[in-house]
VEXLO-794727 format. One record per residue: x, y, z of N, C-alpha, C, O in turn; residue in three letters. Coordinates in steps of 0.05 Angstrom, whole numbers, plus 5000, padded with zeros to 4 digits. Layout:
N
ATOM  npx  npy  npz capx capy capz  cpx  cpy  cpz  opx  opy  opz resn
ATOM    X    Y    Z    X    Y    Z    X    Y    Z    X    Y    Z  Ala
...
END
This chain:
273
ATOM  npx  npy  npz capx capy capz  cpx  cpy  cpz  opx  opy  opz resn
ATOM 5018 4975 4999 5003 5003 4999 5019 5026 5002 5011 5047 4991  Met
ATOM 5044 5026 5017 5054 5054 5016 5068 5057 4989 5079 5079 4983  Ser
ATOM 5068 5034 4972 5085 5040 4947 5057 5052 4925 5061 5063 4904  Val
ATOM 5033 5046 4935 5016 5059 4918 5017 5082 4924 5019 5100 4907  Phe
ATOM 5014 5085 4954 5016 5114 4961 5035 5137 4953 5032 5161 4949  Ala
ATOM 5048 5124 4953 5084 5140 4939 5085 5145 4912 5105 5155 4900  Ala
ATOM 5060 5135 4899 5056 5138 4874 5037 5164 4867 5039 5176 4846  Glu
ATOM 5021 5169 4886 4999 5186 4885 5009 5216 4900 4999 5239 4896  Leu
ATOM 5032 5209 4917 5040 5241 4924 5038 5255 4898 5034 5241 4878  Ile
ATOM 5041 5288 4896 5042 5307 4888 5080 5306 4888 5090 5298 4909  His
ATOM 5100 5315 4863 5122 5319 4870 5130 5343 4870 5120 5355 4851  Arg
ATOM 5145 5357 4886 5147 5379 4885 5181 5382 4885 5197 5365 4878  Thr
ATOM 5184 5412 4897 5221 5419 4895 5225 5408 4928 5247 5398 4932  Ile
ATOM 5211 5409 4944 5213 5395 4973 5214 5360 4969 5235 5348 4973  Trp
ATOM 5193 5348 4960 5183 5321 4950 5197 5309 4928 5179 5300 4915  Tyr
ATOM 5218 5305 4917 5235 5283 4937 5267 5303 4935 5288 5297 4946  Pro
ATOM 5263 5321 4922 5292 5348 4913 5300 5342 4954 5308 5325 4970  Thr
ATOM 5293 5365 4952 5306 5374 4983 5304 5352 5005 5325 5350 5018  Ile
ATOM 5288 5338 5011 5273 5321 5029 5298 5298 5024 5305 5285 5044  Leu
ATOM 5310 5293 5000 5332 5269 4994 5352 5278 5003 5364 5264 5019  Gly
ATOM 5363 5305 4997 5384 5314 5003 5384 5320 5032 5407 5321 5041  Ile
ATOM 5365 5324 5049 5367 5327 5072 5370 5306 5089 5375 5312 5112  Leu
ATOM 5367 5281 5085 5361 5250 5084 5387 5238 5083 5395 5220 5098  Val
ATOM 5404 5250 5061 5431 5240 5058 5446 5252 5071 5461 5237 5082  Val
ATOM 5451 5290 5079 5466 5300 5095 5458 5287 5129 5476 5273 5140  Val
ATOM 5440 5290 5139 5439 5274 5162 5446 5244 5174 5449 5237 5197  Phe
ATOM 5446 5232 5155 5455 5197 5147 5482 5197 5154 5493 5181 5169  Ala
ATOM 5497 5221 5138 5525 5221 5140 5531 5236 5170 5546 5225 5186  Ala
ATOM 5517 5260 5175 5531 5273 5201 5521 5242 5223 5536 5237 5242  Leu
ATOM 5507 5231 5220 5505 5213 5245 5524 5192 5245 5536 5186 5266  Leu
ATOM 5529 5180 5223 5550 5152 5215 5581 5168 5223 5597 5156 5238  Phe
ATOM 5586 5190 5213 5616 5201 5215 5602 5220 5248 5615 5213 5268  Cys
ATOM 5586 5235 5252 5592 5249 5277 5595 5225 5301 5614 5227 5316  Gly
ATOM 5582 5212 5304 5575 5184 5329 5607 5175 5330 5619 5174 5351  Ser
ATOM 5617 5169 5308 5649 5166 5314 5669 5180 5324 5685 5174 5341  Leu
ATOM 5665 5203 5308 5682 5231 5313 5678 5238 5356 5694 5242 5374  Tyr
ATOM 5652 5237 5355 5651 5241 5388 5658 5228 5406 5661 5237 5429  Val
ATOM 5665 5196 5398 5676 5176 5416 5699 5182 5423 5710 5183 5445  Leu
ATOM 5711 5186 5388 5739 5193 5387 5749 5218 5404 5768 5216 5420  Leu
ATOM 5736 5238 5400 5749 5263 5412 5741 5263 5443 5747 5281 5458  Ala
ATOM 5726 5236 5452 5721 5243 5482 5742 5227 5494 5747 5232 5517  Thr
ATOM 5756 5209 5482 5778 5194 5488 5809 5202 5487 5827 5197 5504  Asn
ATOM 5810 5218 5462 5840 5231 5444 5841 5253 5444 5864 5261 5445  Leu
ATOM 5815 5279 5442 5815 5302 5447 5803 5308 5416 5800 5291 5398  Gly
ATOM 5797 5333 5415 5773 5331 5393 5794 5341 5366 5785 5344 5344  Ala
ATOM 5824 5345 5373 5837 5350 5339 5852 5318 5333 5849 5304 5312  Arg
ATOM 5863 5312 5352 5871 5283 5340 5844 5263 5339 5845 5243 5325  Leu
ATOM 5823 5266 5353 5794 5256 5342 5782 5262 5311 5768 5251 5294  Gly
ATOM 5793 5282 5315 5784 5290 5281 5801 5278 5256 5794 5269 5234  Phe
ATOM 5833 5286 5273 5837 5269 5245 5846 5242 5247 5866 5236 5234  Leu
ATOM 5837 5227 5258 5831 5198 5265 5805 5188 5249 5806 5167 5236  Ile
ATOM 5787 5202 5251 5759 5196 5236 5765 5207 5209 5759 5199 5187  Ala
ATOM 5778 5228 5216 5780 5240 5170 5799 5222 5163 5798 5219 5139  Phe
ATOM 5820 5205 5176 5835 5187 5161 5828 5163 5150 5838 5152 5130  Thr
ATOM 5808 5154 5167 5795 5124 5179 5769 5125 5153 5762 5106 5139  Ala
ATOM 5757 5156 5153 5740 5153 5128 5746 5148 5097 5739 5133 5079  Leu
ATOM 5768 5171 5103 5772 5172 5070 5791 5148 5067 5804 5148 5047  Thr
ATOM 5794 5134 5080 5809 5104 5077 5787 5088 5069 5788 5079 5046  Gly
ATOM 5774 5085 5079 5743 5072 5073 5741 5073 5047 5741 5053 5032  Phe
ATOM 5737 5109 5036 5726 5111 5011 5746 5103 4993 5738 5097 4971  Met
ATOM 5777 5099 4998 5801 5086 4980 5788 5062 4966 5782 5058 4942  Val
ATOM 5782 5043 4994 5776 5014 4987 5747 5013 4970 5745 5003 4948  Ile
ATOM 5727 5025 4984 5699 5032 4970 5703 5040 4945 5692 5023 4931  Leu
ATOM 5714 5058 4929 5721 5068 4903 5730 5048 4884 5721 5043 4862  Thr
ATOM 5751 5038 4897 5762 5009 4893 5743 4985 4876 5747 4975 4854  Thr
ATOM 5729 4983 4890 5707 4962 4884 5690 4968 4859 5684 4952 4841  Leu
ATOM 5683 4997 4860 5671 5016 4844 5682 5006 4815 5670 4997 4796  Trp
ATOM 5713 5014 4819 5720 5008 4793 5726 4987 4775 5732 4988 4752  Met
ATOM 5722 4960 4797 5733 4939 4780 5724 4918 4787 5735 4896 4786  Thr
ATOM 5699 4926 4795 5669 4909 4791 5656 4913 4782 5659 4935 4771  Thr
ATOM 5634 4900 4777 5604 4902 4761 5592 4924 4788 5588 4912 4809  Ala
ATOM 5588 4949 4788 5578 4965 4798 5544 4942 4808 5536 4924 4794  Ser
ATOM 5531 4951 4834 5506 4950 4838 5486 4988 4813 5496 5006 4800  Pro
ATOM 5458 4980 4819 5451 5002 4814 5454 5024 4829 5451 5045 4817  Leu
ATOM 5458 5026 4849 5457 5044 4869 5486 5053 4874 5491 5061 4897  Asn
ATOM 5504 5053 4859 5535 5061 4867 5534 5079 4844 5518 5082 4826  Thr
ATOM 5562 5094 4854 5566 5118 4834 5578 5112 4805 5601 5103 4801  Leu
ATOM 5558 5120 4784 5568 5115 4756 5560 5129 4738 5539 5141 4742  Lys
ATOM 5574 5130 4715 5563 5150 4698 5552 5141 4672 5550 5116 4673  Gly
ATOM 5543 5151 4649 5524 5147 4628 5527 5121 4618 5550 5119 4608  Arg
ATOM 5513 5100 4615 5521 5065 4600 5519 5070 4575 5504 5088 4569  Ile
ATOM 5532 5058 4556 5539 5049 4537 5506 5049 4514 5489 5031 4516  Pro
ATOM 5504 5067 4498 5478 5069 4480 5482 5075 4446 5502 5077 4432  Ser
ATOM 5457 5076 4442 5457 5082 4416 5438 5113 4413 5415 5114 4420  Trp
ATOM 5451 5134 4404 5447 5156 4402 5423 5165 4372 5434 5163 4351  Lys
ATOM 5403 5172 4372 5393 5184 4347 5406 5216 4332 5403 5239 4340  Val
ATOM 5418 5209 4311 5425 5238 4299 5402 5252 4278 5393 5275 4280  Leu
ATOM 5391 5227 4252 5380 5245 4240 5366 5216 4231 5372 5193 4235  Glu
ATOM 5343 5231 4216 5331 5203 4195 5321 5224 4167 5307 5245 4166  Ile
ATOM 5333 5208 4147 5337 5217 4125 5323 5198 4103 5320 5174 4109  Ala
ATOM 5314 5206 4077 5303 5182 4063 5315 5151 4057 5307 5128 4059  Lys
ATOM 5340 5165 4049 5362 5144 4048 5391 5140 4056 5399 5163 4054  Ser
ATOM 5410 5127 4063 5431 5136 4071 5444 5154 4051 5455 5175 4060  Pro
ATOM 5443 5150 4027 5464 5172 4012 5446 5201 4014 5459 5221 4010  Ala
ATOM 5428 5203 4018 5420 5234 4028 5421 5246 4056 5414 5269 4063  Thr
ATOM 5432 5224 4070 5440 5239 4100 5456 5257 4103 5474 5261 4086  Ala
ATOM 5452 5274 4127 5471 5296 4122 5500 5286 4146 5519 5300 4152  Lys
ATOM 5497 5261 4154 5526 5254 4164 5534 5241 4140 5518 5227 4127  Thr
ATOM 5556 5246 4133 5577 5243 4115 5590 5213 4113 5600 5200 4094  Ala
ATOM 5586 5210 4140 5600 5179 4140 5589 5157 4133 5601 5137 4126  Asp
ATOM 5561 5162 4135 5551 5137 4127 5529 5135 4103 5511 5117 4101  Val
ATOM 5533 5160 4082 5526 5160 4056 5533 5136 4042 5518 5134 4022  Arg
ATOM 5549 5119 4044 5561 5099 4030 5564 5079 4042 5579 5062 4034  Thr
ATOM 5548 5077 4070 5540 5046 4084 5529 5025 4078 5526 5006 4093  Ile
ATOM 5520 5026 4053 5511 5001 4037 5533 4986 4024 5536 4961 4023  Glu
ATOM 5548 5003 4015 5574 4991 3998 5586 4972 4015 5586 4948 4018  Lys
ATOM 5604 5004 4030 5621 5001 4056 5624 4991 4078 5645 4981 4087  Thr
ATOM 5593 4992 4091 5591 4976 4112 5585 4954 4110 5585 4945 4087  Gly
ATOM 5573 4931 4136 5571 4914 4142 5541 4908 4159 5532 4922 4177  Thr
ATOM 5530 4887 4149 5506 4882 4160 5508 4870 4188 5520 4849 4195  Lys
ATOM 5496 4883 4201 5495 4868 4237 5483 4836 4242 5468 4823 4228  Val
ATOM 5492 4831 4258 5489 4804 4267 5455 4812 4289 5446 4835 4293  Gly
ATOM 5442 4789 4298 5419 4790 4313 5416 4799 4334 5396 4809 4344  Leu
ATOM 5450 4795 4349 5450 4814 4375 5454 4844 4374 5442 4863 4383  Arg
ATOM 5475 4841 4359 5467 4883 4344 5443 4886 4332 5434 4909 4336  Lys
ATOM 5425 4869 4317 5407 4886 4307 5386 4894 4327 5377 4917 4329  Phe
ATOM 5378 4865 4347 5363 4878 4369 5368 4900 4385 5352 4915 4396  Ala
ATOM 5395 4902 4386 5406 4934 4406 5398 4956 4386 5387 4976 4396  Asp
ATOM 5400 4957 4369 5401 4982 4354 5364 4982 4350 5348 5001 4353  Val
ATOM 5360 4963 4346 5324 4971 4337 5315 4979 4372 5295 4993 4376  Lys
ATOM 5329 4970 4395 5317 4986 4414 5321 5012 4420 5310 5019 4440  Ala
ATOM 5333 5027 4411 5335 5054 4401 5327 5057 4379 5332 5080 4372  Ala
ATOM 5316 5045 4363 5295 5053 4342 5271 5058 4351 5258 5078 4346  Val
ATOM 5263 5035 4367 5231 5038 4372 5229 5059 4391 5210 5074 4386  Asp
ATOM 5247 5066 4415 5247 5081 4437 5244 5113 4415 5228 5129 4424  Ser
ATOM 5260 5122 4389 5251 5135 4376 5235 5146 4364 5228 5170 4366  Ala
ATOM 5226 5128 4347 5201 5119 4328 5171 5127 4338 5155 5142 4326  Leu
ATOM 5168 5109 4369 5144 5113 4378 5147 5130 4390 5167 5139 4401  Val
ATOM 5114 5141 4390 5103 5169 4404 5100 5166 4434 5079 5155 4440  Thr
ATOM 5113 5173 4455 5115 5180 4479 5094 5196 4498 5096 5221 4498  Lys
ATOM 5077 5186 4510 5057 5202 4527 5065 5215 4550 5089 5214 4554  Glu
ATOM 5053 5226 4567 5055 5237 4580 5046 5221 4605 5023 5212 4601  Glu
ATOM 5058 5215 4631 5054 5196 4648 5055 5217 4679 5076 5225 4688  Val
ATOM 5024 5224 4693 5025 5236 4708 5045 5236 4726 5057 5257 4731  Val
ATOM 5051 5214 4738 5074 5199 4763 5090 5214 4752 5092 5233 4766  Ala
ATOM 5105 5217 4730 5139 5221 4719 5136 5243 4706 5149 5246 4685  Glu
ATOM 5120 5263 4715 5120 5290 4708 5124 5294 4681 5130 5274 4669  Gly
ATOM 5123 5322 4664 5123 5326 4634 5144 5317 4615 5167 5322 4623  Pro
ATOM 5143 5306 4593 5163 5297 4583 5170 5315 4568 5156 5330 4554  Leu
ATOM 5201 5313 4572 5218 5334 4548 5211 5343 4531 5192 5333 4521  Pro
ATOM 5224 5367 4517 5224 5384 4494 5223 5359 4473 5203 5354 4459  Lys
ATOM 5243 5346 4473 5246 5330 4446 5246 5305 4455 5264 5288 4452  Asp
ATOM 5225 5302 4465 5218 5270 4471 5210 5254 4449 5214 5230 4445  Ala
ATOM 5196 5272 4433 5183 5262 4408 5196 5272 4385 5181 5270 4365  Asn
ATOM 5218 5282 4380 5239 5294 4358 5233 5271 4336 5231 5282 4314  Lys
ATOM 5230 5246 4334 5234 5233 4317 5216 5209 4302 5218 5192 4284  Phe
ATOM 5189 5220 4332 5164 5203 4333 5156 5204 4309 5159 5223 4294  Ala
ATOM 5145 5182 4302 5125 5176 4272 5105 5160 4271 5086 5159 4255  Arg
ATOM 5110 5146 4289 5083 5116 4296 5071 5119 4325 5078 5130 4346  Phe
ATOM 5053 5106 4319 5042 5109 4351 5044 5080 4370 5043 5076 4395  Leu
ATOM 5048 5061 4346 5068 5032 4368 5086 5020 4342 5092 5031 4321  Asp
ATOM 5091 4994 4354 5113 4982 4343 5107 4966 4321 5124 4960 4305  Val
ATOM 5080 4959 4318 5069 4946 4289 5064 4958 4276 5054 4946 4257  Thr
ATOM 5066 4991 4270 5056 5003 4249 5084 5002 4227 5080 5005 4203  Lys
ATOM 5108 4997 4236 5129 4998 4216 5147 4973 4224 5144 4964 4246  Tyr
ATOM 5167 4958 4205 5177 4946 4206 5211 4955 4198 5213 4974 4182  Thr
ATOM 5232 4943 4207 5254 4945 4206 5267 4925 4182 5263 4900 4181  Ile
ATOM 5282 4941 4162 5296 4914 4146 5319 4907 4145 5325 4884 4147  Lys
ATOM 5338 4930 4139 5357 4923 4149 5371 4947 4173 5360 4967 4180  Arg
ATOM 5390 4940 4179 5408 4952 4194 5438 4944 4198 5448 4925 4209  Val
ATOM 5453 4975 4179 5483 4968 4181 5498 4979 4197 5489 4994 4214  Tyr
ATOM 5519 4974 4193 5547 4990 4211 5570 4994 4207 5586 4976 4207  Glu
ATOM 5577 5020 4203 5609 5026 4194 5630 5042 4223 5625 5052 4245  Ile
ATOM 5650 5037 4210 5668 5052 4237 5670 5032 4267 5666 5008 4271  Gly
ATOM 5677 5052 4281 5685 5037 4308 5711 5022 4307 5718 5012 4285  Gly
ATOM 5728 5018 4330 5756 5019 4335 5752 5004 4362 5732 5003 4377  Ser
ATOM 5776 4991 4363 5791 4983 4391 5812 4986 4393 5831 4972 4386  Asn
ATOM 5810 5011 4406 5849 5020 4408 5859 5010 4429 5845 4996 4444  Pro
ATOM 5887 5013 4436 5900 4992 4453 5916 5017 4461 5932 5030 4448  Asn
ATOM 5910 5021 4483 5929 5045 4508 5959 5040 4496 5972 5058 4484  Pro
ATOM 5972 5008 4501 5996 5011 4497 6012 5024 4483 6033 5035 4488  Leu
ATOM 5993 5020 4455 6005 5035 4426 5998 5069 4423 5995 5081 4401  Asp
ATOM 5995 5081 4451 5987 5103 4449 5961 5117 4429 5960 5139 4420  Phe
ATOM 5940 5091 4428 5914 5095 4418 5895 5102 4439 5890 5085 4457  Glu
ATOM 5885 5127 4438 5870 5135 4465 5843 5149 4454 5825 5156 4470  Leu
ATOM 5839 5153 4424 5814 5159 4410 5804 5136 4404 5818 5116 4403  Lys
ATOM 5772 5135 4397 5752 5115 4382 5747 5121 4363 5742 5145 4362  His
ATOM 5746 5104 4333 5738 5108 4313 5705 5113 4323 5699 5100 4343  Thr
ATOM 5683 5131 4311 5659 5129 4315 5654 5108 4306 5671 5096 4294  Pro
ATOM 5629 5099 4309 5617 5080 4301 5579 5084 4297 5561 5082 4314  Leu
ATOM 5580 5089 4274 5550 5096 4261 5532 5068 4250 5541 5051 4234  Phe
ATOM 5508 5067 4260 5491 5051 4245 5462 5066 4227 5449 5087 4231  Ala
ATOM 5461 5049 4211 5435 5061 4197 5414 5036 4196 5423 5014 4191  Val
ATOM 5389 5040 4200 5371 5030 4206 5342 5037 4182 5329 5058 4179  Ala
ATOM 5340 5016 4171 5316 5021 4146 5293 5016 4151 5289 4991 4150  Glu
ATOM 5267 5038 4158 5251 5023 4163 5223 5031 4146 5222 5054 4138  Phe
ATOM 5204 5015 4143 5179 5027 4125 5156 5021 4141 5153 5001 4154  Cys
ATOM 5139 5039 4138 5112 5029 4142 5104 5008 4139 5106 5001 4115  Glu
ATOM 5090 4988 4157 5076 4968 4152 5049 4977 4128 5039 5000 4127  Val
ATOM 5043 4957 4113 5021 4956 4090 4997 4947 4108 5004 4927 4121  Arg
ATOM 4975 4954 4112 4945 4944 4128 4937 4921 4107 4932 4929 4084  Asp
ATOM 4937 4904 4110 4922 4881 4091 4891 4878 4106 4884 4854 4106  Leu
ATOM 4878 4892 4115 4857 4894 4128 4842 4868 4140 4818 4864 4142  Gly
ATOM 4866 4848 4147 4857 4819 4155 4833 4832 4183 4831 4854 4195  Leu
ATOM 4817 4803 4184 4801 4801 4206 4821 4804 4234 4844 4812 4231  Pro
ATOM 4814 4801 4253 4831 4797 4285 4834 4776 4288 4852 4772 4304  Phe
ATOM 4823 4756 4279 4828 4721 4276 4850 4707 4263 4857 4684 4266  Tyr
ATOM 4860 4725 4247 4874 4719 4222 4902 4724 4232 4905 4744 4245  Val
ATOM 4925 4707 4228 4959 4720 4242 4964 4741 4214 4955 4741 4191  Pro
ATOM 4977 4754 4225 4999 4773 4200 5011 4757 4202 5015 4740 4220  Pro
ATOM 5026 4762 4167 5047 4751 4164 5067 4748 4169 5076 4770 4177  Pro
ATOM 5086 4726 4169 5120 4730 4184 5133 4752 4175 5150 4761 4189  Lys
ATOM 5127 4762 4153 5149 4780 4139 5131 4795 4131 5121 4791 4109  Thr
ATOM 5120 4819 4148 5107 4849 4134 5116 4858 4112 5140 4857 4106  Pro
ATOM 5091 4871 4093 5100 4878 4076 5103 4909 4075 5091 4917 4095  Asp
ATOM 5113 4930 4061 5122 4949 4063 5101 4969 4055 5092 4959 4034  Cys
ATOM 5090 4989 4060 5075 4999 4042 5085 5024 4027 5093 5044 4038  Gln
ATOM 5085 5019 3996 5104 5032 3981 5097 5064 3981 5075 5070 3989  Pro
ATOM 5113 5082 3973 5105 5111 3978 5102 5122 4000 5099 5147 4004  Gly
ATOM 5103 5106 4014 5102 5121 4040 5118 5140 4057 5138 5132 4069  Ser
ATOM 5109 5168 4058 5122 5181 4075 5138 5184 4096 5156 5200 4102  Asp
ATOM 5123 5156 4113 5141 5148 4140 5156 5134 4143 5163 5126 4165  Leu
ATOM 5169 5125 4115 5189 5107 4119 5220 5121 4108 5224 5137 4090  Ser
ATOM 5237 5109 4127 5262 5127 4116 5283 5104 4128 5281 5081 4138  Gly
ATOM 5306 5123 4124 5334 5112 4150 5340 5126 4168 5347 5149 4167  Ser
ATOM 5338 5109 4188 5353 5135 4215 5381 5125 4222 5391 5102 4220  Met
ATOM 5390 5150 4232 5423 5150 4230 5430 5150 4255 5420 5168 4270  Val
ATOM 5447 5130 4264 5448 5132 4299 5477 5127 4304 5491 5114 4288  Leu
ATOM 5492 5141 4333 5515 5133 4334 5521 5127 4354 5507 5134 4373  Ser
ATOM 5541 5113 4358 5542 5103 4382 5557 5109 4411 5581 5117 4410  Arg
ATOM 5546 5107 4432 5557 5129 4450 5572 5112 4471 5558 5095 4483  Asp
ATOM 5589 5112 4474 5610 5093 4487 5602 5100 4528 5608 5085 4546  Leu
ATOM 5593 5118 4529 5591 5129 4554 5611 5132 4569 5633 5137 4560  Gly
ATOM 5599 5126 4610 5624 5137 4616 5625 5127 4642 5630 5141 4661  Ser
ATOM 5620 5101 4642 5617 5089 4674 5627 5089 4695 5618 5093 4718  Val
ATOM 5656 5083 4683 5672 5084 4696 5690 5112 4710 5705 5113 4730  Arg
ATOM 5683 5129 4693 5693 5158 4701 5684 5170 4728 5701 5180 4743  Val
ATOM 5658 5170 4737 5659 5172 4763 5669 5162 4785 5672 5174 4806  Pro
ATOM 5675 5137 4781 5688 5125 4812 5720 5131 4797 5740 5126 4811  Pro
ATOM 5722 5137 4782 5754 5140 4776 5764 5170 4799 5783 5175 4813  Met
ATOM 5738 5181 4791 5745 5217 4802 5740 5214 4825 5754 5227 4841  Val
ATOM 5719 5198 4836 5715 5187 4868 5744 5180 4882 5754 5193 4900  Ala
ATOM 5758 5151 4866 5776 5144 4877 5808 5162 4880 5824 5159 4898  Phe
ATOM 5811 5182 4854 5835 5196 4857 5830 5221 4874 5850 5236 4878  Gly
ATOM 5800 5229 4888 5792 5259 4909 5800 5237 4930 5817 5247 4946  Ala
ATOM 5795 5212 4934 5794 5192 4965 5821 5189 4966 5830 5186 4989  Ser
ATOM 5843 5187 4942 5865 5180 4945 5881 5206 4970 5886 5206 4995  Val
ATOM 5884 5226 4945 5893 5245 4954 5881 5257 4984 5897 5272 4996  Leu
ATOM 5850 5251 4999 5845 5255 5015 5858 5241 5036 5861 5250 5059  Leu
ATOM 5868 5212 5023 5875 5195 5050 5900 5201 5054 5907 5199 5078  Phe
ATOM 5919 5208 5037 5948 5218 5039 5950 5247 5061 5965 5252 5080  Gly
ATOM 5930 5259 5049 5932 5288 5070 5930 5270 5098 5949 5266 5112  Leu
ATOM 5903 5259 5103 5901 5250 5131 5929 5243 5141 5938 5257 5160  Gly
ATOM 5943 5225 5132 5964 5212 5145 5985 5229 5151 5997 5231 5172  Leu
ATOM 5988 5244 5125 6001 5278 5124 6005 5279 5158 6022 5271 5174  Leu
ATOM 5976 5292 5159 5976 5316 5178 5985 5297 5203 5999 5306 5221  Leu
ATOM 5974 5270 5204 5977 5252 5230 6005 5253 5232 6011 5260 5255  Leu
ATOM 6031 5247 5213 6051 5250 5214 6066 5271 5219 6089 5268 5228  His
ATOM 6055 5300 5214 6068 5318 5222 6057 5322 5257 6073 5331 5273  Trp
ATOM 6038 5317 5263 6032 5314 5291 6043 5305 5306 6046 5314 5329  Arg
ATOM 6054 5278 5296 6071 5265 5314 6107 5275 5314 6123 5277 5333  Glu
ATOM 6109 5278 5290 6126 5287 5300 6129 5319 5312 6150 5323 5326  Arg
ATOM 6114 5336 5310 6110 5349 5337 6103 5347 5356 6097 5369 5365  Asp
ATOM 6099 5324 5377 6097 5321 5394 6128 5307 5410 6138 5308 5432  Glu
ATOM 6135 5294 5384 6165 5281 5392 6193 5303 5395 6214 5300 5408  Gln
ATOM 6184 5325 5379 6195 5351 5382 6191 5369 5408 6209 5382 5420  Glu
ATOM 6178 5368 5411 6166 5379 5452 6175 5366 5464 6193 5376 5477  Ala
ATOM 6171 5338 5467 6183 5324 5491 6212 5325 5484 6224 5326 5506  Glu
ATOM 6232 5326 5460 6256 5332 5464 6264 5358 5474 6287 5361 5484  Lys
ATOM 6246 5380 5472 6253 5407 5485 6247 5400 5513 6265 5405 5530  Arg
ATOM 6226 5391 5520 6219 5391 5544 6235 5370 5564 6234 5373 5588  Ala
ATOM 6252 5348 5551 6269 5339 5568 6297 5357 5569 6314 5353 5586  Ala
ATOM 6299 5374 5551 6333 5394 5542 6326 5407 5567 6343 5406 5585  Gly
ATOM 6301 5421 5571 6306 5446 5592 6295 5427 5622 6297 5439 5643  Thr
ATOM 6291 5416 5623 6288 5399 5647 6316 5405 5666 6340 5407 5658  Ser
ATOM 6304 5407 5698 6325 5420 5723 6335 5398 5722 6321 5377 5720  Leu
ATOM 6367 5398 5725 6381 5375 5733 6396 5380 5758 6411 5399 5764  Thr
ATOM 6388 5350 5776 6396 5349 5803 6422 5358 5810 6442 5347 5803  Pro
ATOM 6421 5385 5830 6458 5389 5838 6463 5372 5860 6449 5360 5876  Val
ATOM 6490 5375 5855 6497 5352 5878 6505 5366 5903 6519 5386 5901  Pro
ATOM 6496 5355 5928 6500 5378 5954 6521 5364 5962 6520 5339 5963  Val
ATOM 6547 5379 5973 6572 5368 5988 6560 5365 6017 6546 5382 6029  Glu
ATOM 6569 5340 6027 6566 5331 6055 6579 5346 6073 6578 5341 6097  Ala
END
């Protein structure tokens, strides 16, 4: 019931934006502050803060290392996942504004079933008209920029070509990827007027001369899944090193203070009998 009730709550700047920020801030204060209070009462405010700060940054180093080297769960810090981005829709690849795909039918290659399904998902998301859902808020202005059909049964994808792409080796100082493009040729399905109890043909027929048919040009966005964990790892290492350095300086200062105190202490004067 609580899940359904949450869907009916009107979302404002207070919920969930400000409320979510306050929850995170107070959770961090309780988690870190309780340990700091315990250390401060036993070691002093300054030394307790240094130890708590260094321990927290050391924990962040371990955590961000796991984020970089393992398949992160959904709730960890991560960037954009790889996906296909729609660039344009043209009547044919030869008339596309993207110069790299104009000869894709001759110089490119047809994709296999796995890549075909991947590209088809991006094409379906762009071609099908999106409807606004009250619980999710208004749609972006360009949500239906390339939309032409009401559902996926109104069109079919005939062929998908790809061109470009690379697998650079950093050991050979290859630091950039060659852009990967794909072209999906789609057409409007011809309405055969079949009764509802008659199954449609396995291979749909295209409506000849339809203005809704065309070729969609897509580019592969490699994403940045590991970039935020790497930035967090670098920041955590710097802060952890700073905490260790401050603790080292404090220890050296205490040693110097003990030496000065021992050097200035009064030595007993022998008394003659």
